[in-house]
Structure formats: structure tokens, C-alpha cells
C-alpha positions, 0 to 999 in steps of 0.5 A: 495386236489383234484385228479388233484392237487394230480396227479400234486404233484406226477409228480413233485415228480417223476421229482425231484427224476430224478433230484436227480439221475442225481445229484448223477451221476454228483457228481460221474463223477466230482469226477472221473474227479478230480481223473484223474486230480490228476493222471495227476498232479502226472505225471507232477511232476515226469517229471518236467512238470509244464506247465499251458496248457491254450490252452488245456483248451480252446480246451475242452471248444470249443469242448463241445460248438460244442457238446452242443444240448441245452437247456443249453446255450453256455454261461452257459455251458462255465461258468460251465466247467470253474469252473470244469476245475479250480477245476481239476487244483486245485486238480493237484497242488494248485497255489499261484499267485502274482500280482501287488496289492493291491486287486481290482486293474486292475491287480488283476481283470486280474489275477482272470480272467486268473486263478480262484478264487480257487487259492491263490492270493497274492498282492505286492506293486511293480512289482519288488516284484512280480518278486522276489516272483516268482523267490524265488518259493514262488509263482508259477506265477506272473501277471504284466502289460506290456502295455496300448493301450493309455499310452504305455509300462510299462517300469518297467516291461520291465526293470526287464526282463533284470535281471530276468530269469523268462519266459513269460508264457502267456498274457492276455488283459483286457478292462479298464473302470474307474468309479468315486466312492464316498460315496454318489454317488453325483457328486455335492458334490465332491471336491477332487479326488484320483487316480493313475496317469494313470487313471488321464491321461486317464480321463483328458478330462472328468475331465476338462469338468465335475469337472474342479475345483476338486483337483486331488491327486495322489495315489499309486494305484486305491485301495488306492484311493478308501480307501481315498475316504471313509474318506470324504463325498466330496472325490471321487476316479477314480477306477474300479468296483471291487473297488466299490464292495470291499469298498462299494462305489457308482458310481457317474459317470460310464466309464469316460475314454476319450478313449472308447477302452482302453485296458491293456496287462498283462503278466503271468510270471513263469518258464513254457515253453508252448508248441506250439499251432499253434497261438503263439508269441515269445518275445525277447530282444536284444542289438545291437552294437552302430554303424550306421545301427545296428538296421536295420541289426538286424531286417532284418532277421525278414523281410527276413523270412516273420515273422510278428513283432508284437511289437518293444519297446526300453529302455535305457541300464543301463550298458552304456549311449546312448545304448539301449535294444530292445524288440520284439514280433514275430509271431510264437513259438520259436520251429518253424523252421522259428523262430529258423533260424531267431533268429540265423541270428539275433545273428550275429548282436546283442551283446546280445539276450535273449528269454523271452518266447513263449506262446499262443496269447491272444484275445485282446479287442482292 
């Protein structure tokens, strides 16, 4: 071995020793951080505070991004600290999250993105089952779809808020991309396509153009469709990329949805009451008297207060024919004085009004 080669080896060994020393320090600091998180978790338990503070977590990530001098990229920094924060949350209180399943559905993907893979995720066959699981305390949170930018509201979710005492703790948006999956990945072999009714509706034009003679068979979920596609060489499923990975299917055609910007909004339901962040929305439902101008009078305080109404949806009331329940999202937190006064004025024109939750506004991909 030459003297030059020996010198290079010694430099590498010194650098590796320095890395080992840094790793030892990182390990010590990580354990100290988790210990502090455990202490916070104990205090939360003592005070009955169960708030999932996503705003606090985001502020941590933004602060660190502002301090980062490099060469670590902002994206890599975020990925590292998302996992560190998740481990700290897990130390505070391991969480069980129910979601509209089965696995690899878009709701499952949304739940994983909002929480973390360190938590326990439990699939349920219906939205009602998710609500029931959280109400019983078996799961701390539930994740359910509430509206799609193409197909509109998920009515079953809205209806369940009429009878449930759970709160909306957070919202999340997920860009929806539908792939055509099959065992072979060969488009010409496909004669039968399985999927949920919504993906069929969202891919209608593509299917008529590329596979006009294929038989379309509806399933309860995109995951169930993927399972059926595994059973025959001439079958395919419309599902997401998560289903392709889980069931080892090939992509016969990617992103076949007709609308490019197809986004679904999901709600995190639980018993928490998130604190104001300065960028919040308040969701309410109300029932008006069945008289002319009742809805106008109920909504007039919103306009008069200068609050932005972000959403208005109606559903038939179950207790009386031709009576309706209205769902409204308002800009601002319910603890804000302007929002409080507005809701108080609305009560005079409503037979019933209920605050569903006040929570941070999520970024939408729409």
C-alpha cells in the first residue's frame, strides 16, 4: 500500500469517527426530545387536554426551514423532522385512528399523510362504523371523506353529524389520481373493469374513448376492485397507486381521471377542540323554520359581519318532510368575537344550530 493511499484511508477513518461522535450526540438529543414530549403528554393527560396541535408542528417545521443553512435541502430537512415529531407524538400517547377502509383506499392514504405510519390505523367498512368507533373511545380519531371537487358532497358524512357529538378536529385535502391496474399491465387484454362508482364517474370519458366495450363492474371500494383484478388475466381495476403497491398490480394506464385537478376533502373527527391559529374555519349546521325568507334571514348575519362563507350545503331533514338542514363553513375560529356574535344573531332565525368544530384551514391542491 502506497503512502498516499494509506494517508487517504486515515482521513476517511477520521471522518467516520467524527460522524460516529455526531451520531452519538444526535441519539442523545433525540432521546432528550422524546423525554420532553412524554412530560408534555403527562401534563396534557392531567389537564384533560387532548388537542392534536398540527399548527404547532407546522410552525416547528417552518422555523427550522428558516434556520437551515444547508447543505441539507429543505425537503430532506422536513422529511427528517416530520418523523422526529411523529416519534415524539407517539411517546406522548400512541394513537389509534379509524378510517373508511379497506387499506390502500384514498381515505387510508389521507389518514397516513395527516398522521404518521407509527400510529395504529384501523379500517372500517362504512362511515358510520368510523363514527361509532371514535364515539365509543376505541379510536381517538377517525378520518372520513366529506366532499370531492368533481362529485360534490359525501352526504352520508354530513348526515351523521346530525346525530353525533363528535367534533371536526382538522381537515385534509388529497389530490386524487386514478390508475388502471391489472396483472399484466397490457391494455389490450382488459375486458372487465372493477371499481367504486365514484372512480367510474370520474373516468367516464377516458373509458369510453379507450375501452368502450369493457364491462364495468361496481365494487364497494377501490381496494376490493384491486383484489378482484388479481383473479383474472382479462380484468383490471381503477384504483390509486397505493393499491398497485399493496396488491402487486401493474399500471396499464396512469392518471385516467377526466378532470386534471380532482381533489377530495377529508375530515378528522374526534373530541378535541383545536386552539385558534389565526387561519381557521368554523363548521356549523342549522335548521330554519319552514317559512318564506327563513334561509335568507339566517344567513344575513354572516354577510353583515363581514365573514367569508366558505361553503353552503343542504340536506333533507329526517324528522320532517320538505325541511332541510344546512351546513356552513365560516372563515374564522368560533372563539373569535366576530364569529361568536354572528352565530348568536343567527340563532334568532334558526330552530336549531350546532357547532361542528373550529379547526385550522388546510392547504388545498384544488
